[in-house]
C-alpha positions as CSV (number, residue, x, y, z in Angstrom):
1,X,34.3,51.5,-67.5
2,X,33.6,52.8,-64.5
3,X,33.8,50.1,-61.1
4,X,31.8,50.5,-58.0
5,X,32.5,48.9,-54.9
6,X,28.6,49.0,-53.6
7,X,27.5,47.4,-50.5
8,X,24.4,45.4,-51.0
9,X,21.4,46.8,-51.5
10,X,18.2,46.8,-49.7
11,X,16.1,45.1,-52.1
12,X,18.5,44.2,-56.1
13,X,16.5,44.7,-59.1
14,X,17.0,43.8,-62.7
15,X,16.5,47.3,-63.1
16,X,20.2,48.1,-61.6
17,X,21.5,47.4,-64.8
18,X,19.6,49.7,-66.3
19,X,20.6,52.7,-63.9
20,X,24.7,51.7,-64.5
21,X,24.7,50.7,-68.0
22,X,28.3,51.1,-68.5
23,X,29.6,50.1,-65.0
24,X,30.6,47.2,-63.4
25,X,28.9,46.5,-60.1
26,X,30.4,44.3,-57.3
27,X,28.0,42.9,-54.8
28,X,27.1,40.1,-52.7
29,X,23.5,38.4,-53.1
30,X,21.6,36.3,-54.0
31,X,19.5,35.1,-57.0
32,X,16.0,35.1,-55.0
33,X,16.7,38.5,-55.1
34,X,15.7,38.6,-58.6
35,X,12.7,36.1,-58.7
36,X,10.5,38.9,-58.5
37,X,11.0,39.4,-62.0
38,X,11.8,36.0,-63.0
39,X,10.9,32.7,-60.8
40,X,13.2,31.0,-62.9
41,X,15.9,32.6,-60.6
42,X,15.0,30.9,-57.8
43,X,16.5,27.4,-59.0
44,X,19.8,29.1,-58.2
45,X,18.8,29.6,-54.7
46,X,17.5,27.1,-52.4
47,X,15.0,24.5,-53.5
48,X,12.5,22.6,-51.2
49,X,13.3,19.4,-51.4
50,X,16.3,20.1,-54.2
51,X,19.6,19.5,-53.6
52,X,22.1,20.0,-50.8
53,X,25.4,22.2,-51.4
54,X,27.4,19.2,-52.6
55,X,24.6,18.1,-55.2
56,X,24.2,21.9,-56.1
57,X,28.1,22.5,-57.1
58,X,27.7,19.6,-58.9
59,X,25.1,20.8,-60.9
60,X,26.4,24.2,-61.6
61,X,29.9,23.0,-62.3
62,X,29.7,19.6,-64.1
63,X,25.8,19.8,-65.1
64,X,25.2,22.7,-66.8
65,X,24.4,24.8,-64.3
66,X,26.7,27.8,-64.5
67,X,26.0,27.9,-68.2
68,X,22.5,28.2,-67.5
69,X,23.1,31.2,-64.9
70,X,25.6,33.2,-67.5
71,X,22.5,32.3,-70.5
72,X,20.0,34.0,-67.6
73,X,22.5,37.0,-66.0
74,X,23.6,37.7,-69.2
75,X,20.2,38.6,-70.6
76,X,20.1,41.5,-68.1
77,X,24.0,42.5,-68.9
78,X,24.9,40.9,-65.4
79,X,27.6,37.9,-64.5
80,X,27.3,35.8,-61.6
81,X,30.1,34.3,-59.9
82,X,28.8,31.7,-57.4
83,X,30.5,33.1,-54.3
84,X,29.4,30.7,-51.3
85,X,26.5,28.7,-50.5
86,X,23.5,28.4,-48.3
87,X,22.2,25.0,-48.1
88,X,18.5,23.5,-47.4
89,X,17.8,25.1,-44.3
90,X,14.8,24.0,-41.9
91,X,12.0,26.5,-40.6
92,X,12.7,25.9,-37.7
93,X,12.5,24.2,-33.7
94,X,8.7,24.0,-33.6
95,X,6.8,24.2,-30.2
96,X,4.2,22.0,-31.3
97,X,4.4,19.6,-34.5
98,X,2.2,19.9,-37.3
99,X,-0.3,17.2,-38.0
100,X,-2.5,18.9,-40.7
101,X,-2.4,21.8,-43.0
102,X,-4.0,23.8,-40.8
103,X,-2.0,24.2,-38.5
104,X,0.6,26.0,-40.8
105,X,-2.3,29.1,-40.7
106,X,-0.6,32.2,-39.0
107,X,3.0,30.3,-38.2
108,X,6.1,32.1,-38.6
109,X,8.6,30.8,-40.5
110,X,11.3,32.0,-42.4
111,X,11.5,31.3,-45.5
112,X,12.4,32.6,-49.0
113,X,11.9,31.5,-52.5
114,X,9.9,29.0,-53.5
115,X,10.3,27.4,-50.1
116,X,8.2,31.2,-49.0
117,X,5.5,31.0,-51.8
118,X,4.5,27.1,-51.2
119,X,3.9,28.0,-47.7
120,X,2.5,31.3,-48.0
121,X,0.1,29.1,-49.9
122,X,-0.7,27.0,-46.9
123,X,-1.3,30.5,-45.2
124,X,1.9,30.4,-42.9
125,X,3.6,33.6,-41.8
126,X,6.8,33.5,-44.0
127,X,9.7,36.1,-44.0
């Protein structure tokens, strides 16, 4: 077995397991990087109106989350190890209030994962 330490690639994909099939790849990243392949990976990231950091960790370590993670990532020959938590975050400090869905059209917001998908549907400009 070959061990490789890589800096986080620009885009992490599940194809990495086919590129390095006998390697142990150590990198930092987020499960959201795999969500383009399988949307359920989003549940290992920030979920809109989802749990805060302590609730998420309780689910991971005491509610079956780690076992689900092992099962999902294991299908791709990946062992994911929770190393840090980024709790849900607000989308920004706004100069004007949002009073209707039309106010979101073209508004620039920093979102990723499921939250970004929701805001994209509402015509906000997520990044």
